[in-house]
C-alpha positions in Angstrom: 0.0 0.0 0.0 2.8 2.5 0.8 4.3 1.9 -2.7 0.9 2.9 -4.2 0.7 6.1 -2.2 4.3 7.1 -3.2 3.6 6.4 -6.9 0.4 8.4 -6.7 2.2 11.4 -5.0 4.9 11.2 -7.6 2.5 11.4 -10.5 0.4 14.2 -9.0 3.6 16.2 -8.4 4.7 15.6 -12.0 1.5 16.9 -13.4 1.6 20.1 -11.4 5.3 20.7 -11.7 5.1 21.5 -15.4 4.9 25.2 -16.2 2.2 25.7 -18.8 3.1 29.4 -19.3 5.0 30.1 -22.5 6.6 33.1 -20.8 7.4 33.5 -17.1 5.9 31.5 -14.2 2.2 31.0 -13.3 0.8 33.2 -10.5 0.9 31.1 -7.3 -2.3 30.0 -5.6 -4.7 31.4 -8.2 -7.2 29.3 -10.1 -8.8 31.0 -13.1 -10.8 28.2 -14.6 -14.5 27.3 -14.2 -15.6 28.6 -10.8 -12.3 30.4 -10.3 -11.6 34.1 -10.4 -10.3 36.4 -13.2 -6.6 36.9 -13.6 -5.1 40.2 -12.4 -3.9 42.8 -15.0 -0.9 41.8 -17.1 -1.9 38.1 -16.8 -4.1 35.8 -18.8 -5.7 32.5 -18.0 -4.0 29.5 -19.6 -6.4 26.5 -19.5 -5.5 22.9 -20.4 -7.6 21.4 -23.2 -8.8 18.7 -20.7 -9.2 21.2 -17.8 -6.4 19.7 -15.7 -5.1 23.1 -14.9 -6.1 26.8 -15.3 -3.4 29.2 -14.2 -2.7 32.9 -14.6 0.4 33.4 -16.8 2.2 36.8 -17.3 1.6 38.5 -20.6 4.4 39.2 -23.0 3.5 42.9 -23.3 5.3 45.7 -21.4 2.1 47.8 -21.4 -1.4 46.6 -21.4 -2.6 43.1 -22.1 -2.1 41.1 -25.2 -5.0 40.6 -27.7 -7.4 37.7 -27.1 -9.9 36.0 -29.4 -13.5 36.1 -28.4 -13.1 32.7 -26.8 -10.3 33.9 -24.5 -7.4 32.3 -26.4 -4.4 34.3 -27.2 -4.1 35.8 -30.8 -0.9 34.3 -32.4 0.8 36.7 -34.8 4.0 34.7 -35.5 4.9 32.5 -38.4 1.6 31.3 -39.9 -0.4 33.5 -37.6 -2.6 36.6 -38.2 -1.6 40.3 -38.6 -2.2 42.4 -35.5 -5.0 45.0 -35.9 -4.4 48.7 -35.7 -3.0 50.0 -32.5 -1.2 46.7 -31.8 2.3 45.4 -32.6 3.4 41.8 -32.8 5.8 40.9 -30.1 7.6 37.7 -31.1 10.0 35.4 -29.2 13.4 34.9 -30.9 12.5 31.2 -31.5 8.8 32.0 -32.4 7.7 30.0 -29.3 5.2 32.8 -28.7 4.0 35.8 -30.7 1.3 38.1 -29.3 -0.3 41.3 -30.3 0.6 44.0 -27.8 -1.0 47.5 -27.5 1.2 50.3 -29.0 
């Protein structure tokens, strides 16, 4: 029975020790998914497709928040992405790991 508990703790830790944010670290002790609260300014809610996590990640913009689609997902403006609308500039990671539209 002890081996089962240790294995379970190992797997639970492994799931939550992965950083889902593409930039920076998630805000500690803040749940933004269903039933949670909204993220503070300069953060957005990163939700797993299967709802295993919902964390507030820092934005890639120095001023304001990056542009979101109507469903709350981040607008991607890097290779193969969309052009940012007026009053936004595409902020791209050197390796194109993330690319977001930031307010001018």
